[in-house]
Every structure is written in structure tokens, then in C-alpha cells.
N, C-alpha and C positions, 0 to 999 in steps of 0.2 A: 726469438720465439722458436721453440723446437717443433717440428712438424712430424707427426706420426704417420708414416707412409703406408704401413701395412699392419693388418691385425694379426698376421701370422708371419713371424720372422722366417721360419723354414717351411712355409706352406705355399699355397697358391698365391702368386704375386698379384699385386694391384696392376691394373692396366697402365700402359705407357701414358695414356691420356690422363688418368687419375694422378699419376706422378707429377705431370706438368701442371695440371690445373690446381692441385692442392698446394704445390709449391708457390704458384702465383697468388692464390688466395691467402696463403699463409703470410705473405709479405703484407697484403692489404689488411686482412682481418686482425693482424697483430696490433694495428692501430685502433681497432674498434672494440670497445669494452663489451663484455657479454651483457645481454638484456636480462632483466629479472623476469621470473616466471609470472604470468598473469592468470587471472581467473578466466576459464574458457566457457563460452556460452554454447559450445557444441561438444559432442562426444565423438570419439574416434573408435572404430573397431580395429583391434590389432590382430594381425595375422603374421605368424613367423614360423620358425623351424618346428615349434611345438605342434603346429597344425599341418606340417608336411612340406613347407617351403624348403627348397634344397639348401638355401644359404641366405644369410640375413642382409646382404648388400644388394638392394634392388636398383640396378642401373637404369632399367627401362621397362615400360609398360605398354601393352597394346591389347585391343580386343578384336577378334577375328569376325568374319561375316556371320558365323553361326552363333556368336555370342559368348564364346569361351574367352576368359581372360588369360593373357600370357605375360609372364614376368621374366626378365633377364637378370640373372644374378652372376656373381663371381664364380659360382660352381653349378652351372647348368641352367637349362631353359625349363620353365615351369608352365604347365597348362592347368588351369583351375576352373572347376565347375560349380563352386560354391560349397562343395562338400569335401572333395579330394583333389590332390595335386598329382599330375602325371609329370615326371621329371625326365627330360631328354639330356643325354650327355654324349660326349665323344667316346666312341668305341673303336680302338685301333684296328680291329679285324673286320670292321664293317664300313665300307666306303660310303654307304648311304646314311651313316649316322651323322650327328652334328660334328662340324669340323673342329670345334673348340668349346671348352666349358665356360669360358669367360665371355658373357654376353654383354656387348656394349650398346646395341640398338635393336629396336623392333619396329616393323612397319607393316601394316595391313593395307595392301593396295586396293584399287576399286574393283578388281576382279575377285577379291576375296582371298588372294594369295598372301601368306605371311612370309615376310623377309626377315632374316636374322643376321645382324652384323656382329661378328665376334672378334676376339683378339687375333684370330688366324683364319680369316676368310669370310666371304658372304655365303649365306645359306638360304635356300628356298624350301619351305615346308610343303611336302606333297601330302595333302590331306587324304587322298584316296588310298595311298599305300602306307601312310603314317611313317614316312622317312624323309630324307633331305637330299637336295641336290646342291653340291658345293661349287663355288666359284672362287678359284684361287689364282694368285699371281703366277704367271708362267714365264720363266726366263726365255727371252728371245721372242715372246709373243706380245706385240704391242696392242693387241686387241683383248688381252686378258685384263682383269682388274688391276689397277695400278699399285695397290698396296694391300697387305693382309689385314691391317687393323681398320675395321669398318665401324665408324663412329655414328653415322647418321644416314637416313634415307628419306626421300620425298618423291611422290608421284605428281607431276604437274597436270594442268588441264588438258594437255595433249597426250596424256597417258605415258609420258616419258618418265622412267625411273631414274632419279639422280642419287648417286651414292657418294657420301663423303668419307674420306679416309684420313687417318692420322699419319701423314707423311707422304702420301701419294696424291694429294690434291682431290679434285672433284672428278667424278666419273659419270658419263652419260651412258646408260645401259640400254642396248637394243635387245629386248627379251626374246624376240623371235630368232635372231641370229646368235644370241648369247655372246654379243660383242660389246666391248666397252670403248668409249672415246674419252681421252684424258684431258683435263685442264689443270695446268700446274702454274706455280709461281715462276716468273721469269724476272730476276732482279733488274734486267735491262729494259723491261717492258712495263710501264706504269698501268697499262690497260690489262695486265694479266691478273690472275688470282693473287691476293695479297699474301697468302701463306698456304703451305701445303698441308697443314693440319686443319682439316675441315670438321667443325664441331656441330654446326646447325645449318639446315637448309629449309627455306620456307618460300612458298609462292603466295603473293598477296592477291587481293581480289581484282587487281588490274592486270594480273598475269606476269608481274615482275618477279623474278627469282632472286631471292636474297641468300647469300652464302656467308655464314659466320665462321671465322677461323680464329686461331690463337694469335693471329697477327692482323686483326681488323675485320670490318664488315665490308661485304662486296655486293654491289648491284649488278646483276648479270644480264647482258643483252645477247640472247642466243642467236639473233640474226647475223651479228658480226663477231660473235664469240669474245666480246670485250667486257671487261669488268671495271666498274667504277668503284674505287676504294674509298672507304671512310675510316679515318684513323683518329686516335686520341691526340689532341694538341693542347699541351699544358697552357698555351697562351690564348686558347679560345674556349671560353666557358660553354659554348654551344656546340662544341665538337663531341665526339664519342667519349664517354667517361673512361674507358679502358679498352685496349686492343684485344684482350682475351675475351672472346664472345662464347657464351655458354648456351644461350637460348634465344630464339626468335619466335614471336607470336603476334598475329594480327587479331584484334578483338572485333566484336560485332559492329563497332562503329567505323571499322576500317583503319584504326590506329595501330601502328606497328610499335611493338615493345621489344626492346633488346636487353637481354640479361648479360651482364659482364662480371668480371672478377672484381670490379669496383663500382657497383651500383646498377640500378635499373635505369634504362633510358627510354624516353618517349620520343619517337621520331616524327617530325613535322615534314611531310612529303613535299609541301609547297616551298618552304624556305630551306629544306634539307638541313635542318638544325636539330639538335638533341636537347631535351630537357632531362636533367639528372634527378633521381630520387636516391638519396643516400641516408645512412644512419646518422641521426643527430642525438648524441647522448643526453642532451637536455630536453629532447622532445620524445616522449614515450609513444607518440602516434606516428613517428617516422618509421621507415623500414627497419626491421630488426637487425639486419646485417647487410654488408655491402656485396658480399660474394653471392651472386645469383646463380642457381643451378637449373631452375626449371620454371616455366610459366604455362598456365592454362586458364581457360575461362569456362565456367559452368553454364548450364542452361538458363540460369537466372541472370546471367550477365555479370557475375562476380568474377573479378580477376584474382587468381591465386598465384602467389610467388613462393617458390621454394628456395631456401638459402642454405649456405654452408655455415652451420654454427648458430644460426638465428631462428631455426625452425621454419614454420609455415606462416605466410602473411596473407591476410585478406585485404584487398586494396579497394577503398572507397574513392573512386576517381573524381567524383564531384567535390568531395571535401578534401581530397588529397591526404587522407589519413589511412594508416595501416593498423590492422588488428593482428596481434601476434598469437601464435599457438605453439607452445613449447612443451617439452616433457615435464611432468610433475610426479615425484616419487609417491605422492599420496593419492594420485588419481590414475587408476588403470585405464580410464577412458580419455586420458590426455594423449597428445602426440607421442609416439614411442621414441623419437630421436630428434635432435635439433639440427640435423643435416639432411635436407630433403633433396634427393637426387632426381626424382622423376615424378611427374604428375600426369594423370590421364582421367578424363571424364568419360564414363561408359554410356551405353545406349540409354540407360534409365535416368541418367543425369547425376549419378553418384561420382564423387571424386575419390580416386585412388592415389595414394601417396607412397612412393618408394623411398626408403631411407638408406643412409650410408652404413648403418651398423645394426639396426633393430627392425628389419623386415618391413612389412606392409602396414599401412593404415587405410581405412576406408571411412569416408564421411558421406552420409546420405540424409538429405532433408526428410525423405519419406519415413525414415526410421526415427526421427527426432521430432515428434509431434508434441512432446511434453517437455517444457523447460524444467530442468532439475536443479534445485539449490540444496546444498548440504554443508555440513561442518567441515572446515579445513583447519587442522591444528596449527598450520603455519600461517594462517591468514586471519588476523583479528577482525577483518571485515566480513567474515562468514558467520552463519548462525552459530550460536553457542553450543547447541546440542542437536543431534540428528533425530531424536525421537520427539515427534510433534503431536500434541494432544488438543490444541485449540488454535483457531485462525480467525482473524477479523480484519476487515478493511474499514477504517474509520471514515468520517465525513470528508476529511481532507485528502483522502487517497493513500494514506499510510497503511502499510500492512503490519499487523501485530501477530506474533507467533508465540504460543505457549509451549514450552519444552518440558521434558521429563526431569532433567537435572540442571538445565542451563538457564532457568528463569524465563523472563519475558524478553522478546526481541522485537525491536522496531525496525522495519524494513522500508527505507525510503527508496523507491524504485527510480525516481527521477535523478537522484544523486548517486544511486547505486551504493548506498551505505547502510550498514546495520549497526544499531545501537543496542547494547545489552544492558538490561536492568535486572540486577540480581539481589538476592537476600544478603544482608550484612548483619550478622548477629549483634554487632555493636551499635547498629543504627535502627531505632524503632520506627523510623519513617521509610525504611527500605521495604522491598517486597517481603511479605511475611514468610514465603517458602519458595524454593526454586522449582518445585513441581507444579506447573501451571496447567490446570485441568479445563478451564473454561474462560471465555472472554465475551464481553458485551459492551456496546456503546449505547447509552441512553439518549433520550431526546435532546438533552442539554449538551451532548457531545462528550460526556464524562465516560472514561474507560473504566470498566469494572473487571477485576481479575480474580477468578476463582482458583484457589490453590489447594494443595493438600494440607495447608496450614492456615486456612481461613480465607475470608473475602477481603479484597483490597480495592480501594478507590484511588485512582491515579490522578495526581495533579501533573498535567503534561508540561506545564510551564517550568516547574522546578524538579520534575521527575521524582517527586516524593509520593508516598502512599499513606492513606489512612486505613488502618486495619480494623476488621470486625471478626472477632474470634469467639469461640464457644467458652462460656464461663459456667461451670457446673453449678455455681451458686446463684446464677441469674437465669431464671426461666424465660426471660425475654431476650436473652442473647442468642446468637446463632446456634442452631441445634446440633450442628456437626461441622468440623473444620475442613472436611473434604467436600469441595464445591464442584459438582459435576455439570451443572447447567444454570443459566441465568436468563431471565426474560422480563422485559417491561411490556405489559399488555396495553391495548388501545386505551384503556381507562387510566393509564399511568401507574397501575399497581406494579410493584417490583417483586418478582418471584425468584426464589433461590432453591435449586434442587441439590440435595446433599446425599452423600454416601452413608446410609445408615441412620440419618437423622430426619428423613422425610422431606416434605415440602415446606419452605418457609416463605412468609410474606413479610417484606421489610418495609418499615416506615423510615424513609430516608431523612425525614426531618429530625426524628428522635434517635435513629439508629437502633430501634427496637424491632424484634421479630415475633410474629405470630406463627404457630406451628400446626401443620396438618400431618398426621401420622397414621400408619396402618393400625387398624384394630380388627383382629380376627373375628370379633363378635359383631362387628358392624359392616355389613356388605356395602354400605354407602360411604365407607371410608377409603382412604388411599390403599391400593392393593399391596404395596411394599414400600419400605422406608428408604430404599436406594433409588433415587430419582435421577435417571441418566439423561433425560431430555424433556424439555418443556416447549410446546409448540402451540401457537395461537392460530386458529383457522380464520377464514374470511368473515365468519359470522361472530367472531369474538369468543368462541368456545376454546377452552384450553384442553390440550391433549397432553397427558402426562405419561411418559414412558418410564417404567421401573424395571427392576430385576424380577418382578413378580407379576408382570402383565401390563396391559394398556389401560389408561383411565381417561374417561371423558369427564371434564370438570366444569361445573358452572360456578364461577367465583361468587356470584350474587347469592346463590343458595348454599354454597359451601359443601356441596355434596358431589361424590364421585360415582360414576358408573364404571364398573370393572369389566374388562374383557380378558379372558384367560384361555390358554390352550386346553382343549379337550380332546384327548386321543380318540374318543368315540364319535367326534363330530368333525367331519372333513371341512366344514365351513367355519370352524372356529379359528382363532388366532393360532398360528403354527408353532409358536415358541414364546415362552413367557418373558425372556430377557430382551428388552427393547433397547436398541441402540440409536435409532433415528426415526424421525417422523417428518412427512412432507405432504403438503396439499398442492396438487398440480394446477395447471391453467384451467382444466376442466372441472375442478372442484373435488376431484377424487383424493382420498387420503391414502398415503402409502406408508407402510411401517417396515423398517429394517430391523431384523432380529439377529441374535447372537448365535444362531444355529438352525433357524427355521426358514432362512431365505427371506424373500420379499413378500409382503402381504398388501393386498389392495382391499380397502374397507368400503363396503357398500353401506352408506348411512341409512338408506331407506329400509333395507332388509336386515341391517346390522349383521351382515355375514362377511367373511373374509375369503378372498381368493389367493392362493399361495403359489409363488414362483420360486423354483429351486434349481439346483444343478441339473436335474433331469429335464428342465425346461430350457436349458442353455446358459444359465448363469454360471460363472466360473467357480462360485463358492457360496455356501449358505450363511456366511457371516456378512451382514450388510452394515458397514460402519456409518456410511454417509449417503445421503440422497440429495442431488441437485438436478435442476431442470434447465435445459437449454432453450433457446428461442424457437426451436423446431418442435418442442414438446417432448423431446427425448429425455429420459431420466439417466443420470450418470450415477453409478453405484460404486463405492469403494468397498473392497472386500479383503479377505485374507489370501486371495489368489488373483490380485490385479484389479483393474478398473473395467467396468462394464457399461456399455451404452445400451439402454433398454428402450425399445419403442413400445409404449403402452397400447398403441392401436393395433400393431401387427404382432406384438409379443416377440419380435425378433431381437436378438442380442448380438452385440459385437464386443468381443473381449480383448483387452490389452494387458500386456505383462511387461516385465523388466526389459524384454528384448525390444519393446517399442519405446523405451526411454523412461519408464516409470522409476521412481526412487527405489522401490522394492515391490514385490508382489503383495507385501503385507502393509496395510494401512492402519489407522487408529481411530478409535471412537472420538467423536467431537472435532476431528481435524478435517473439516470441509467448509468451504465458503465460496459464494459467488460474488464477484465485484460488481460495481455499478456499470462497468463497461461490458459485462457478460463473461468475463474471464472466470475460470474455475480454479480453485486451489484445493488440493488434497494433500494431507500430510500423513506420514507413516513412520517407519522405523529407521529410514535412511534419508531423512530430509523431507522436502515437499516438492510437488509439481505445480506449475502454473501453465494453463493453456487456454486458448480460445476454442471452444467446441466447434465453431464455424470453420476453423482452419484445420480441424482434424478430419482429413479427407483420405479416401482410399488411395493407395499407390496405383496410379493409372497405367503403369507399364505392363504391357502384355508380353510375357517372357517367351523367348523361343524354346521349343521343346526338341530335345535331341536324344536319340537312342545312343547310349554310350558304350554298351558292352553286349556281346552275344556269347553265351556259354553253352557248352554241351556237357551234360552230367556234372553241372555246377563248376565247370572249369572254363575260363576264358580261352578262346581259340585264336590262333594267329591267322593273318591274311596269307593266302598262297594258292597256287594252282591246284593243289590237292586238297585244299580246305573248302568247306562249304562257304566260307567267307572270302569272296574274291576281291573285295575292297573294304575300306573302313566301314564299320557298321553304322557310323553316323551319316554316310552318304549312299550306301548300297540300297538298291531298290528291291532286290529279290534275293532270297536265300533258298537253295535247294537242298533238302535233307533226304537221306536214305532211311529206310524202315528201321535200321538199327539205331538211328539217332533218336532214341525213345524219349529222352528228357532234355529239354532245352530251355534256356532262360534269357530274359532281356533285362538290362538295366537302363534307366532313362533319367533325364534331368530337365527341370525347368530352370532356364538360365536367368533367374533374377536373384541378385546377391543381397537384397535388403535384409531379409531374415530367412535364409534358405530352409531352416527347420520348420517354418510355417507354410512353405509351399506345399500344395496339395496335388494329388495325381489320381487319374482314372485310366483304365485300360480295357481293351476287349480284343478277343481273337475272333474276327468276323468269320463266320462259318462254323464256329464252335460256341462262343458265348452269345447269349441272346441279347444281352444289354451291357452297358458300361458297368464295370466293377470299380468302385471307389476304394482306393488303398490308403487314404490319408496321406502321410508323408513318407510312406514306404515306396522305394524306387526300384524294386526287383520283383519280377514275377516269373514263375516257372510253369511249363506245360509238360505233360507226360502222356505218352501212348495215344497221341491223336491218330485218327484213321488216315490212311493215304488220301490225298486230295490237295486242293488249293485253299489257302487261308490268307487273311490279311491281319497282321498284328497292328493295332492302333493304340496310341497313347496320347493323352492330353494332360495339361497341367495348369496350375495357377501360380500367381505370386503370393506374397505374404498376406495380402488383403483379399484373397479369393477372387481375383480378376483372372479369368480363365482364357487360355489360348485353346479355342475349340477346334482349330485346324489340327494342331498337334503334329505328330510324326507317325509314319507307318512304314511297314515292310511287308512285302508279299512273301508268304511261306509256301513252298511246294514240298509236300512229303510224298516221296516216291513209294510205290508199293513194293513189297518183297519180290524177289525174282519169280517165285512160283505164282505170283498174282499179276504179272505184267501181261500185256496184250499178246506178246509173242509166245509167252508160256501157254496162254489159252489156245493160241493157234496150234502149238505143239500138242497140247492135250487133245484138241479136236482131231488132228492128224492121227494120233495114236488110237483114238476112239474109232475112227473110220477104218484104220488097218485092222483093229481087233474085230470089228463087225464083219469085215470082208473075210478074215480068217475063219470067224465063227460060221459064216454062211457057207463057205467052201467046205468046211469040215462036215456039214450036214449033208452035202451032196455025196 
């Protein structure tokens, strides 16, 4: 097997560690066949060079005490605030710049200091001055760092910083004295470090320090400086699976996991034996590849494993099964690369994934409240078409989906299978048309399918259909072949709403239809012949929504009462085209329109109350209305999904950034299951979610002031500058009178959906109250009077959870020279002298 060692033959080289490790895993993984791509139940946000990342190989990830994310790449160190990257690189003329551009490791210690391990030296980031202190090997100095390639770091419970190098062994760093103590391999001493290439360091909950090298695992006793070595033994199945260690991690149960070049290892501390987890080509639930690069555990206790060539694995430790996440060319929300180099769980609980060739990925449960199912042209087990017009859960729990051009789909969630039922022109017992507009299950459990080509009765046993179609020569046939709605009322009558043919009553015994149509001369007839929705309320009254208004229908009398929009009456229906009707737990009737928003109908006064965009809804087209157990209405629109509280009239709006299939949904594509889950379909598939589990992101984001500008230009830190330290830490800025225009930039460090983070600011001493700026993060002030002020800013996460403490900086604006106290003293002295001169001149 050929191993590709560098992406650029004549460019920046891969690190020495990468060379060794890839060579090792190349031998192992050449025996492991690649895994097939699988359907992913989660979405990944991709962040790469297009968004400002300096280079696409992300070797390491960390988050500092302020909340900024840091990424080490092959070409520079990246600081990320959710909107922009700040890139730090080596500058030959600046001794306080980064020592090298190839970043191998990152570590934020307990004091908040960020340490950077590079191909050429250890670096400490100085936040106050925004520069670096370098620690380099010095010839003849045994107290300098032992080697220039710094692969890993860890701070133990005694606040000792341990540094692992690739060739110089282990270093114990005394930060006060800036001195290093070295621990190296001694071939003559079995109690020494097993190898001088140190790749991983970890302290377990008992205080034991574990050192992973390319030549075995080590248990270190700092009291006597002895190492106990664990190595792979081909004769012992319970020994370490491979000597090349890549990752060490202890989970919340205190179990130690070791990643190697040939499998994942679970360490039993009592028996000191290892259990191996390796790829089994015959078992799709085994780990996807044997070369392990990274391990981390999220706040839910899920263990994540990054592999070389096998993507990301989610490990169910109880069942010992792995779920694989790999790239898919058809899915921009799949993992971007199948080689995962680094993993990190941030303060909010989101998982960051650094890849070998395609940048960053981020997975957040907070962002994925809505499971999304869509068509995959490479997967026959996906839905046949993305445009959904009807949804039904039958009595057995099967989900039926009507699509625009893909016919009918049966979704068996227990088996995770989809069966497609299509029109076959050569088979009269197939579905009559592939455009499925409506679905209904009657009391007998029969599925009825309304299409653009007639009504269909499904035989679920043999998957055949009986068709009912319009016959121009038969007045008792279906009035029109486009079936928009179907309902069986409490009396067992079967109603069909058609597009252009009015309302039909079907006799299922004879297959004959009675028709109710609009008659402009009869105000008690149907208001329009396009019947989009039929709804029966708790009293047995039928409500008929048409393209020409709402109808209250008493089937026994056969008469309709029409309600239409009246531009001269604010209490009338807001719009005549009706898309949805729903009666809530309180008995109120709600009507969704195709341009007039949501209407609440008061049956006593027969008046309508209208709710539109101006009232907080995202859009005035209301396709579907469902109600959760808390009495909230969920509305599908042309601009996302909205949760509407009928009592408080408050809305909470969701869009594609929250995981919706699209911002655009479809008429008829909404359904609530027996378990209370909601299903909404649109133009890019459908979403399933439990409204109880759709909760606000609880994370309160840190607020940081990130930039200070004079006359709209960022200024540097320096003795002659108003900015004496980094603006993110400085407490006070003193300005002269000539600094007439100054600005602040700020950020809420929640990365879930940064575009939805909100901000408010005030200049205490000038602004009387908080000024809300939405998602704008820059504010300017001009020509403030001399005096003392305090600039304050607060912000929220994507779900409007606010950090009320925020951040602040004291601003002192000095008066001009002619208005200073000593100038006034001078004026007084001059005035006194003038008075004396004047008095003497009079004598």
C-alpha cells in the first residue's frame, strides 16, 4: 500500500510525528478494508479555509478560559470567536511571535494560560500583550526543554505542567523558574520511559500519570521517578494491542481508554489487562478503522473515537457497538473527512472535530432539535422524493409519506426501512399517480391515498390499490381527480375535498359520490370548489377550508355558512385561501391562511382575531397547525417553524439553522403521532421531533470585548497607545480630547448559531438605557464630553438566554489643554495680574 505523506510535495512539510504515525497506521490499515458510508442521524457544521481557517489540517483543538476556540494547523495558530478567525504565525523579525507555524498540540491550563506545542518549540500565549513567550532547546543547558517538537501537554492535580516531545522524552516544567526536568528512555533501565517519542499524557482520577509513546504505554510514579511499561505481546491477547499510542482518555466511570495504531483498548486497572476493540469487516457495528487518533467524551457521556480513514465513531459502551460517521458527497452536513485528528468538547457541550485534510466540523445537540429525513440518490432506503405533501401515522405505527413525484413511501421506524409504492402505467392496480396530495386512515384501518390522478384505496397485504377516478360520463363518479383532503366524520360519512370539483361524499359500499359545489347565487352553498382542508370539531361540525373562504357545514342539513375576508372589517377572516384548520384543547378554532397569517375564530361572536408577521410570526403563510401537550401551537410556514403560545401570544421561531429540512414547508404535510411526536414536511424532506424535547440552549455565553478602534481603525497595544493591554482584559482606557470617534466590537462566545446571538450595550454616563442592537456587534461613539464613562455590553446565545453581567470597560475622556485644571489656574493668575495692572494704572 502506498502512503501519501504530504499534501504539498514542495510546500510545508508534514510533522515528524505525522510521518511516523501515518507510516505505522499505513501498515495496519492496509489490512482493513474501507467501511461503506452510512446514513447519519446527526448533522455536522463544516468550517474550513473558506470561513477563514488558515489551513485545513487541524492537528489540535482547545478552548481558553475566556471561551475562545483555538485550532492548531499545519500553517498557523487560529483563534475563533464564532464569526472570525485571528491567525498567528511565526514572524522572523519578531521574537515574541509564534516560534513555528506547524502546531502539534494545544493546552489551556487551570490558570487560563494557553500553551502551544509546535514543530520548533513550546510557546506560552500572553493574553495581555497578545504575543508569545518561547521555550526552546538550548545546547549546553540541561534545564531547557529537551526537544523542539512538542507533541502533547497536561497539567496534573499538583499544577505541574508535563510536556511530551517527539524525540526528547517527557519534560516536567517548573513555570516559576522556567526550568525543565527530563525523563528519557534508558535501554538498560526497564523502569525508564519506554520511548522518547511522547504522544499522549493523561492523569487519571486517582492521580496516576499515564504516558503514551510510540513504543508503549507507561504508568509513571513521580515519587520515585519510575515508569511501569505496558507493551503489545502477540502471545497475550490481553496485552496492549499495539505499541504506538495515539490517545489516552478516562471516561466518567473512571475507565481508561487507549487509542493505538491497531485498535481501541479498554484498560482494567485491577487486572491490568486490556480489552481490544477492532474493526470486523463482517460486523458493521464494530469500530470503523483500527488506527485511532483521538478520543473524547461529551457531557451526555457519549464516547467519541476519531480514526484514520474510518471517520468518527460514536461508541455505545453498554452494547459494545459503534455508529460510524463518514463523508458523503451528497450531504454537505456529513463529516467532511474520514481521518479525524482531534476532538474537543467545548464549555457548552458541543463536539469539535479536527480533520486531516478538510478542516473543522462541529456537532451540537442544541442545534439539532429536529431529526431530518431526505432523499439520497445513492441510498434506495431513503425517501423517493424530497417534496412532501402529505403525512400519516397508521394504527400500527407506520409512517406514510406522500411525495410530489415519488409516489407513496412507507417508513418503518423500528426497522429503519422505507418502502416505495409508485405508479406503474402497465399495472392498473398500482398507485394511480405519483403526485400524492393527501392521506387518511379510516376506522377499519384502510389507507386512502389522494393523488393528482384520483383517489386510491390501499390493500396493505399485497400493496395493490383500488382506484376511484373522475368519469365525465358518470355524474356519480369522483368530481375531480386532484384530491386535496380526506376525512371520515364521527357518523362514518366519508368526505373528499377536490381541487376544482368541490366537496364529495363517498358511499364506500357502492363507490358512488354525491357532490357539493359552489353556487354564486346561493349564499348557503360551498364558497369555492377547491377544498384544501376538511376538519371536524368536537361537536361534529365540519369546517371546510377552500381557496375562497372558510365554511361551517352541517352535514345533516346540507347547508354551508360562509366566512370571507372583508377589507372593511378588521374582525373578518384575514385571507380567503385556507390551508389548515385546528381546534385546540380549549375549544378555540384556528385557521391558517395562504397570506393572511393565523386566525383565531370566536364562535360566539363569529369574529376573527388575526396574528401575522407584525405579531412575531415568521411568515403569513400558515401551512400546518399542530398542538403540543403544553397547549402551544406549532405552525409550519414559508419561513420556518413557529411555536405559538395562545395564552401569552408569544412566538419562538425556528429555521434551517436549527436543523429544519428547509425554511419552506408544504400544505397538508403535517401530522402528530400517538406518542406526541410532530412531523412536518416541506421541499427538502421532512422533520420529526418531540416538542417536549425542543428546549432552549441553556448555555450562558461569555461576553468579550474583542476590538477597540479610533476613527474606525483598530489600534495596537503599546506605551504610547491608549490601549495598554489587550482590549479583552483591560479595565480602563484613557482618551484625549482629540480622540473624538471611538468604537467597540464585542462577541457572545456561544458557537451554536452565532448569527442568532443577540446584543445590547450602553455607555453609562451618556446612554440612559440599554440599546439593543440585534446581532450587530460594533458600536461607535463620537464627541463625548470630557469625563468618566463605563461602556457595558451584554449578549445572548441563539435561544435568547442572556448573560446579564456582560463585559465593561471604564472610559476616561480627558479635557483639551485649555480646559484642564492647571489651565484654569493659569487663567486665574493672568486675570489677577490684569486686575492688578488695571488698578495700578488708575492710580
